[in-house]
Backbone as a printed PyTorch tensor [residue, N CA C, xyz], in Angstrom:
tensor([[[ 61.8330, -30.2240,   9.3350],
         [ 60.6480, -30.5460,   7.8810],
         [ 62.0530, -31.4770,   6.8030]],

        [[ 61.5700, -32.1740,   6.2920],
         [ 62.1050, -32.9240,   5.2150],
         [ 62.0070, -32.1910,   4.0990]],

        [[ 63.2070, -32.6970,   3.0900],
         [ 63.3630, -31.9070,   2.1020],
         [ 63.9520, -33.0480,   0.8480]],

        [[ 64.0960, -32.7440,  -0.3440],
         [ 64.5320, -34.0240,  -1.3170],
         [ 65.9370, -34.4870,  -0.9190]],

        [[ 66.7020, -33.6890,  -0.2780],
         [ 68.1070, -33.8060,   0.3200],
         [ 68.0660, -34.9140,   1.3930]],

        [[ 67.2260, -34.6390,   2.5210],
         [ 67.1530, -35.5090,   3.4250],
         [ 66.5190, -36.7510,   2.9830]],

        [[ 65.6520, -36.8070,   2.0420],
         [ 65.4140, -38.1860,   1.6160],
         [ 66.1150, -39.1570,   0.9840]],

        [[ 66.7930, -38.5330,   0.0510],
         [ 67.6510, -39.2350,  -0.3640],
         [ 68.8970, -39.5380,   0.5070]],

        [[ 69.3830, -38.8080,   1.3930],
         [ 70.4460, -39.0240,   2.1670],
         [ 70.0060, -40.0320,   3.3130]],

        [[ 68.9470, -40.4930,   3.8720],
         [ 67.9970, -41.5780,   4.2930],
         [ 68.0520, -42.6680,   3.3480]],

        [[ 67.9850, -42.8890,   2.3290],
         [ 67.3520, -43.8810,   1.3610],
         [ 69.3610, -44.4400,   0.9560]],

        [[ 69.9490, -43.5030,   0.7640],
         [ 71.3600, -43.7890,   0.6650],
         [ 72.3200, -44.7100,   2.1120]],

        [[ 71.9580, -43.8720,   2.9250],
         [ 72.3760, -44.7240,   4.5910],
         [ 71.7440, -45.8320,   4.3270]],

        [[ 70.2760, -46.3070,   4.1550],
         [ 69.7580, -47.5660,   4.1610],
         [ 70.1600, -48.3820,   3.3550]],

        [[ 70.4090, -48.2550,   2.6470],
         [ 70.9850, -48.7150,   0.7650],
         [ 72.4720, -49.1240,   1.5110]],

        [[ 73.4560, -48.6520,   2.2610],
         [ 75.0860, -49.1180,   2.5010],
         [ 75.0400, -49.9560,   3.7240]],

        [[ 73.6750, -50.1760,   4.1520],
         [ 73.4580, -50.8270,   5.2360],
         [ 74.6060, -50.8430,   6.5910]],

        [[ 75.1150, -49.5380,   6.4170],
         [ 75.9310, -49.2140,   7.0270],
         [ 74.9060, -48.3470,   8.7510]],

        [[ 75.9040, -48.3620,   9.6990],
         [ 75.0290, -47.5380,  10.7150],
         [ 75.3870, -46.1740,  10.5340]],

        [[ 74.6930, -45.3820,  11.4590],
         [ 74.8500, -43.6830,  11.5120],
         [ 76.3070, -43.7810,  12.2060]],

        [[ 76.6180, -44.3810,  13.2670],
         [ 78.0590, -44.8730,  14.0670],
         [ 78.9070, -44.3930,  12.8670]],

        [[ 78.5600, -45.6560,  12.1770],
         [ 79.9760, -46.0570,  11.2650],
         [ 79.9840, -45.0420,  10.0590]],

        [[ 78.8550, -44.6350,   9.4660],
         [ 79.2240, -43.1630,   8.5390],
         [ 79.9340, -42.0960,   9.6010]],

        [[ 79.1260, -42.0120,  10.4580],
         [ 79.9660, -41.1060,  10.9040],
         [ 81.7670, -40.9490,  11.4000]],

        [[ 81.8500, -42.1200,  11.4470],
         [ 83.3610, -42.3600,  11.9150],
         [ 84.0910, -42.4300,  10.4020]],

        [[ 83.6220, -42.9270,   9.3730],
         [ 84.1510, -42.7180,   7.9430],
         [ 84.4630, -41.5050,   7.3730]],

        [[ 83.0100, -40.7570,   7.7650],
         [ 83.0860, -39.3510,   7.2930],
         [ 84.3750, -38.0870,   8.2670]],

        [[ 84.2820, -38.8820,   9.4910],
         [ 84.9800, -38.0560,  10.3890],
         [ 83.8820, -36.4060,  10.8110]],

        [[ 82.5550, -37.1480,  10.9570],
         [ 81.8640, -35.4960,  11.5870],
         [ 80.6700, -36.4730,  12.9200]],

        [[ 80.4120, -35.5890,  13.2300],
         [ 79.7400, -35.7510,  14.8450],
         [ 78.3430, -36.4600,  14.2360]],

        [[ 77.9230, -37.5310,  15.4710],
         [ 76.4920, -37.7970,  14.9500],
         [ 75.5070, -36.9160,  15.0800]],

        [[ 75.4570, -36.4230,  15.7830],
         [ 74.5650, -34.9880,  15.1680],
         [ 74.3230, -34.2200,  14.2890]],

        [[ 75.3080, -34.0450,  13.3010],
         [ 75.7330, -32.9800,  12.3540],
         [ 74.7480, -33.6260,  11.0500]],

        [[ 74.9500, -35.2560,  11.3120],
         [ 74.3720, -36.4100,  10.3420],
         [ 73.0710, -36.5750,  10.5630]],

        [[ 72.5280, -36.6370,  12.0150],
         [ 71.0790, -36.8170,  12.3310],
         [ 70.7480, -35.7120,  12.0070]],

        [[ 71.3840, -34.1490,  11.9850],
         [ 70.0960, -33.0720,  11.3160],
         [ 70.2130, -33.1500,  10.0840]],

        [[ 70.9980, -33.4790,   9.3010],
         [ 70.9970, -33.7360,   7.9460],
         [ 69.7150, -34.9050,   7.5510]],

        [[ 69.7300, -35.7820,   8.1310],
         [ 69.0060, -36.7630,   7.8930],
         [ 67.6810, -35.9930,   7.6410]],

        [[ 67.1780, -35.3330,   8.9840],
         [ 65.7430, -35.2530,   9.6530],
         [ 65.5120, -33.4790,   9.2140]],

        [[ 66.7060, -33.2350,   8.2430],
         [ 66.1180, -31.5740,   7.7250],
         [ 66.3470, -30.5840,   8.7950]],

        [[ 66.8290, -30.6970,   9.4290],
         [ 66.9380, -29.4200,  10.7410],
         [ 67.8690, -28.6900,  10.2160]],

        [[ 68.9400, -29.2330,   9.3710],
         [ 70.3690, -28.3610,   8.7680],
         [ 70.7650, -28.9100,   7.4440]],

        [[ 71.1340, -27.9380,   6.4010],
         [ 71.5320, -28.3470,   5.8580],
         [ 72.8070, -28.2780,   5.5500]],

        [[ 73.7030, -29.2300,   4.5850],
         [ 75.1440, -29.3280,   4.6040],
         [ 75.3680, -28.3580,   3.7250]],

        [[ 77.3890, -27.9040,   3.9970],
         [ 77.4830, -26.6850,   2.8490],
         [ 78.0410, -27.5010,   1.7560]],

        [[ 78.4820, -26.8310,   0.9310],
         [ 79.0950, -27.2350,  -0.2560],
         [ 80.1480, -28.7020,  -0.2640]],

        [[ 80.9220, -28.2790,   0.8710],
         [ 82.3530, -29.0190,   1.1920],
         [ 81.4000, -30.5930,   1.5250]],

        [[ 80.1650, -30.2180,   2.6020],
         [ 79.8270, -31.5030,   3.0080],
         [ 79.1380, -32.4730,   1.8630]],

        [[ 78.6010, -31.8080,   0.7600],
         [ 77.6440, -32.0730,   0.1430],
         [ 78.5050, -33.1520,  -0.9330]],

        [[ 79.5210, -32.6380,  -1.2310],
         [ 80.4170, -33.1920,  -1.8670],
         [ 81.0800, -34.1620,  -1.5370]],

        [[ 81.4500, -34.3390,  -0.0200],
         [ 81.6950, -35.6850,   0.4920],
         [ 81.0000, -36.5670,   0.9800]],

        [[ 79.8420, -36.1960,   0.7970],
         [ 78.4450, -37.4610,   0.9010],
         [ 78.3690, -37.8860,  -0.1590]],

        [[ 78.6550, -37.1480,  -1.6850],
         [ 78.5140, -37.8680,  -2.6720],
         [ 79.6540, -38.8270,  -3.2610]],

        [[ 80.5290, -38.4570,  -2.5410],
         [ 81.8060, -39.3300,  -2.9660],
         [ 81.7560, -40.9020,  -1.9450]],

        [[ 81.4360, -40.6050,  -0.7470],
         [ 81.4890, -41.9690,  -0.1780],
         [ 80.2640, -42.3950,  -0.5920]],

        [[ 79.3230, -41.9370,  -1.0470],
         [ 77.9950, -42.9850,  -1.3700],
         [ 78.0360, -43.4780,  -2.7140]],

        [[ 79.3850, -42.4140,  -3.3740],
         [ 79.0440, -42.9250,  -4.8340],
         [ 78.0370, -42.2090,  -5.7060]],

        [[ 77.8140, -41.2850,  -5.3950],
         [ 77.0490, -40.9040,  -6.4880],
         [ 76.8710, -39.2680,  -6.5260]],

        [[ 76.4510, -38.9700,  -7.7390],
         [ 76.5530, -37.3530,  -8.1760],
         [ 76.0120, -36.1970,  -7.2580]],

        [[ 76.1210, -35.4620,  -7.0360],
         [ 75.7380, -34.0090,  -6.4520],
         [ 74.3050, -33.7620,  -6.6010]],

        [[ 73.5180, -34.1180,  -8.1890],
         [ 72.6200, -33.4440,  -8.6380],
         [ 71.9120, -34.8250,  -7.6140]],

        [[ 72.4360, -36.0530,  -8.1230],
         [ 71.1650, -37.0210,  -7.7430],
         [ 71.0320, -36.7230,  -6.2210]],

        [[ 72.3300, -36.5530,  -5.4910],
         [ 71.9070, -36.1770,  -3.7550],
         [ 71.1300, -34.8670,  -3.5910]],

        [[ 71.1410, -33.9730,  -4.1130],
         [ 70.1250, -32.8810,  -4.1980],
         [ 68.9580, -33.0340,  -4.6620]],

        [[ 68.8830, -34.3960,  -5.2210],
         [ 66.9900, -34.6600,  -6.0810],
         [ 67.1110, -33.8100,  -7.5680]],

        [[ 68.0880, -33.4680,  -8.3750],
         [ 68.0210, -32.8820,  -9.4010],
         [ 68.1490, -33.9560, -10.4340]],

        [[ 68.3720, -35.0560,  -9.7820],
         [ 68.3620, -36.2780, -11.0220],
         [ 67.9360, -37.0590, -10.4210]],

        [[ 67.6160, -38.4050, -11.1510],
         [ 67.3300, -39.6710, -10.7010],
         [ 67.8140, -40.8400, -10.9560]],

        [[ 68.8790, -40.3020, -11.7180],
         [ 70.3790, -41.3500, -12.2350],
         [ 71.3410, -41.3090, -10.9860]],

        [[ 71.8250, -42.1330, -10.2430],
         [ 72.9000, -41.6840,  -9.0060],
         [ 73.9410, -41.7570, -10.2320]],

        [[ 74.5370, -42.0490, -10.6600],
         [ 75.8130, -41.4400, -11.5080],
         [ 75.3650, -40.5500, -12.5760]],

        [[ 74.1390, -39.8700, -12.6050],
         [ 74.1480, -38.6430, -13.4720],
         [ 75.0840, -37.6860, -13.2340]],

        [[ 76.0240, -37.1640, -13.8810],
         [ 76.9020, -36.2840, -14.1950],
         [ 77.0670, -34.9900, -14.8170]]])
């Protein structure tokens, strides 16, 4: 079941122009982990949320769907 986080994550991945494999290699995480986040099957822990926010250069609030401005701090 998709949630706001997985929707935002999918948008950010698409906008980045990178492949799932490339992102997983950059972040040193298994493909299945990213896939589960994308589909909403699982949710990341706080450390992974911070890692994703830094990687995509967006705020945690934006990533979680609490802000519409990607740079909102």
